[in-house]
N, C-alpha and C positions, 0 to 999 in steps of 0.2 A: 324752424317752427317747433314749439313745444306741444307735444301731444300726450294727453293723459289716456293710456290704454287700459281699459278695465276688462279683465278676464276672470271667469270663476275658478279656473285652474291656474297653476303656477306657469307663467309665460317664459320662465327660465329653464323649464324642464321639458326637454325634447320628448320625453317618454310619456307625457301626459296628454290625453285626448288626441292621440295619433299625431302629436307634435304640432298641432295646428296652431295653437297660441303662440308657440315658440317661433314657428316660421313667419307668422304675421309680424310679430315684434321685430325680428330680425330683418324682415323686408322693409319695414318702416324706417328703421335705423339706417340701413343701407341706402334709402332714398333720400337721407339727410334730416329725418326728424330727430329732435331731442325728445327721448321718450321717458315718460314717468309711468312706471308699471304699477298698476293696482291689482292685486290678487296674489295668491288665491284668497277666496272669500268664503268664510264659514256661513253655512245656513243653520237655522235655529230649529232644533227639535223640541217639540213640546210632548207631554204624555199622551195627549190626544192623538198627535201624529204617530207616535209609536204604536198605539193600539190600532190605528187605521192600517199601518204597515203590516202588523201581524194578521189583521183580518183579511186584507186583500191578498196577501201571500197565500194564506190558507185557501182562498177562493180562486186562486190562479188569475187574479187580475193585477194589472200594472198600476202601481201608485207612485206618483212623483211628489215627494214631500217638498221639493225645492220650489214647486209652484204654489205652495200654500201661502196665503197673504202674509203671514207672520214671517215666513222664510224670505219672501221678496222685500219685505220691509227691512228685515236685518241686513240682507245683501246691499240694498240701496243705501241705507244709512252708513254702513261701513265704508262703501265706495265713495260716496259723496264727500265723506270726511277727509279722504285722502286726495282729493282732487286739488292740485296746487293753485294758488291764487293767480300764478302768472301763466297758466296753461292757455294756449291759443285755441285748442280744440280738444274734444274728447271723442274716443272711438270705443264703443262697447261691442265686444265680440259675442255675438248671438242675440237674439230677440229677447231671450230671458234677461240679460243683463240690462238692455234697454228698458224693458218693463219695470225692472226692479229699481233702477236709477231715477226714472221718471224725467220730466222736462228740466232743463238746466238753463241757466242765463247764458252759458258758453254754447258755441257751436257743437252740436252733438250728433253724431252719426253711428249707425250700428252696421255690422257686417255678418252675414249669416248664410247658410247654405239652403234654407227653406223658410216658409212662413208656417205659423201654427195652423193656419186654415188649410194649407196644402198637405201637411203632414197628417192631419186628423182624418182625411179620407183616402190616405195613400199607403202608408207604411203599415205592414201586418201588426206591428206591435201596438199601434194605436187602436186596433180593433179590440184589444184586450184591456184598454185603458179603464180604470176604476171611473165610475160616474163623476165622482168629485174631481179627479184629475183631468177628465174630459172637459168639464166646465172651466177649470182653471187654465187649461190650455187655450181655450177660446179667449179668455180674458187677458192672458199674457200676450197673445197676438195683437189684440186691439190696443192694449196699453203700450206695447213696443212701438208701433207706427205712430201713436200720438206723441210720444216722448221725443222722437228724433226729427231733426231737420232733413236728413237724408238716410234712406234705408238702402244699404248696399247689399247685394246678394251675388252669389258665385255663379248663378246660371240665369238663363232667360226664363226658364220654368218657374223659378221662385219669384223673379221679378214680376212676371205676368199674374202670378197668384196675388202679390201685394196690390197690384192695380185693380185686380177684379174683386178680391175679398174685402179690401179696406178703402177702395176708391182713391188710392194715392195718385196724384197727377205725375206726369213724366218728370217734372223738376225735382221730385223728392224720391225717385228711385233711380238706382244705377246697377249695372252688372259688372263686376270685376271678378273674373274666374280665380280660383286658388291655384297655386303652383304644386309641383311634385314636392312632397315632404322627403326629400333626399338630402343628407349632409353634403354628399359630394355628387355633382352632376357629371355624366360621361361627356368627354369631349366630342366635338363634331367629327373628328378624325376617328376616334374610337368606334362611334356609332356607324360611320360609313363603312369602316372595316368590317364590322360585326354583320352588317347587312350583306355585304359582298360575300362573307364567308358562310352564311347559312346555306347548308347543303341542299342539292336538288334530289337526293335519293331518299330523303326522309322529311316529313313535315312534322315540326315540333310545335305543339299546342301548349300553352300555359294558363292555367287557372289559379287565382289566388283569392282566398276568401276564408271567412270564418263561418258565415251563415250559409250552410250548404244549399238549402232550398231557395232562400230569397236570392241569393247570388247566381241562381240558375245552373248548380252543379249537375243535376240530372239531364238537363238539356245539353250541357257541354259534353257529357258521355255519349248522348245520341248522336251529336255532331261528329264526334271522333269516330264512332262505329260506322257512321254513314260514309265517311271519307275512306275508312278501311274497306268498306264494301265496294266502294268505287275503285279500288285498286291502289289506293295511296298507302305508303308505309307510314303510319302515324305513330308518333310517341307523345303521350299526353302526360304532362307533369301537373300534379295537383298539390298545391301549398296552402297551409293555414289551418286546416282541420282534418279530422278523420272522415273521409267521404262515406256517405251511407249508400253503399253499393248493394245491388240485388244478390250478389254472390262474391267469391273471392276476386281480388283485383286480377285483371288480365296481364299477360306479359308485356303489353305495350303501355301499360300504365306505370307512372312512376310517383309514388306517394311519398312526398317529402314531409308531410306533417307541418307543425308550427315552426316557422323560421323567424326568429326575433331580430327586429331591427335594433334592439338594445345592445346587441353584440357586434363587434367588428366582423366576426366570422359570418354572422347572419346577414349583414349588409352586403358583404362580398358574395355570399351565395345567391341572394336575390339578384344582384347585379348580372351575375353570370347566367342565371336562368332567363332573365329578360333578354339579354343581348343574344343569346343562342336560339331564341324562339321565333318562329315565323309569324305566329298569331298569338295575341292575347285574347282568349276566349272567356267571356264572363257575361252571359246573357241574364243580368239581374232582373227580377220582376219589378223591383222597386228600387230606386237609387236617387237620393236627393242630389248628389253631386257624382261622386266616384273618384276619389283621389288616385286610385290605382290605375285608372284609365290614362291619368295624366302622366304617371310614371311610365307606363308602357310607351306612350308617345315620346317621352323623353329619350328612351332607349331605341327609338325608331321601330317600334313594333305595332303594326296595325291591329286594332282592337276589333273584336266581333262581339257585338251587344245589342240590346233592344232599345228602340227609340221610346224612352220613357224618362220621366223626371228631368234631372238636370244633365243627363248624358249627352243629348244632342249639342250642348254648348262645348263639350270637349271633343266629341267624334263628329266629323264631317262625312256623312254617308258617301261611300264610293270615292272619297278623296283621301281620307286619312284612316278609314276603317270601314266596317260594315255594320249597318244598323237595320235590324229587322223590326217588324211590327210586333206588338205584344202577342199576336196569334200566329206568328210565323213558326213553321215547324222545323225540324232538324234539316229536312231535305232542302228547304229553300237557302239555308246557311251553307250546306254542303255545296250546292250548286255554284254559289257566288265564290266560295273559297276555291274550288276546282278551277274556275275561270282565271283566277289570279295565279294559281299554281302552274297552269298551261301557258301563261303569259309572263315570263320572268321580268321583262322590262316594266310592265305595268305594276307588278308587285313592288319592284324596287322603288318605282316612283311613288307609290302609296306609303311605303315605309319611310322615304325621305320627306314627304309631305307631313306625315305625322310628327316627325322630329322637328320640321319647320315650324308646325303650329305651336308645338311645345316652346320653341325658342323665341317665337314672335309674340306669343299671347299667353300661353299656359304656364307661366313661371312667376316665381315670387319676386323678382326684380321688377318686371313690368307691372305686376300687382301693387307692390309697395309704391312705386312712383305714382301710379294712377289714383290710389286711395289718398296719398298725401296731397296731390294736386286738388282733389275734391274738398279735402279738409281745408286747405287753404283757400279755396274759393269761398267756402262757407263762412270763413273768418273775416272776409273783407266787407 
């Protein structure tokens, strides 16, 4: 099957957009697709757009030039001109691409982690949207679902939003979770050995993120302190940013800073940190999906998170990890973690279940086969 894959960024570059386009393209090719890659695609800047950008920067509002009608028109024209005549189907990565390209005579599907409608009332960044970008965001969402025969989302949360906000019937919505954006996946044997080797005289917690507050950094510190107050020897490793602590780091904190997946050393270090950790703790306040939860599961690490956004599609509460409610406090997480630490067999079963969910469902091979089968069905 020949598929035209349209991405805003370069799908051959693993370092762009967290590698998502790269892994999507590779998954489709491994599933058997003959891929025609379209992208990167340039957006069109006008003088009016540049003036708007400077104005909204000065007023601390977020302006998305890429959503301007002229930018969408430029993206769509460039993409449509590159779709080969013998393509069997077209897949646009993100609703933005679907909105820009518009309806096609070919079977056309989109794949995204959220709808515009869901994000506008959810992510903190969207609260700061400039009025013009807020209106454009609404239009992009509407145009995207009108353009495609099938809207694919990475989570049930996003798919439910598409049904509720745009009235899409079941036949035009699908859920296909993203996999872990890892160049090399750990073997089953390595994961099982790592789980068995996790010591019982220390509880190692891992947090990985760039946005300290949205990703629940302060609550993670509270959870770690609560476990220490309960007598647990805790070691908390913080990766991705400089944490905003109330005072100097305590001796049980390990601050790694930013660890880049762009380097071999960085990839090895992240793998080491996951494999040695008992829990991955990242209680994000808002999360459209959460690729890092998938990575944790791939390494057999139960995740501690909040039941929000797309997270429940990844983490099965009390089976592959711990999901609290948005108003759960640290003590509630502490109690559930302690119950697992006091029951090693139950902890091991949860860690193995997280790994099994990753190998059964949350991986790019499964996703690639699923999406390709759906595109094939559209083309019949």
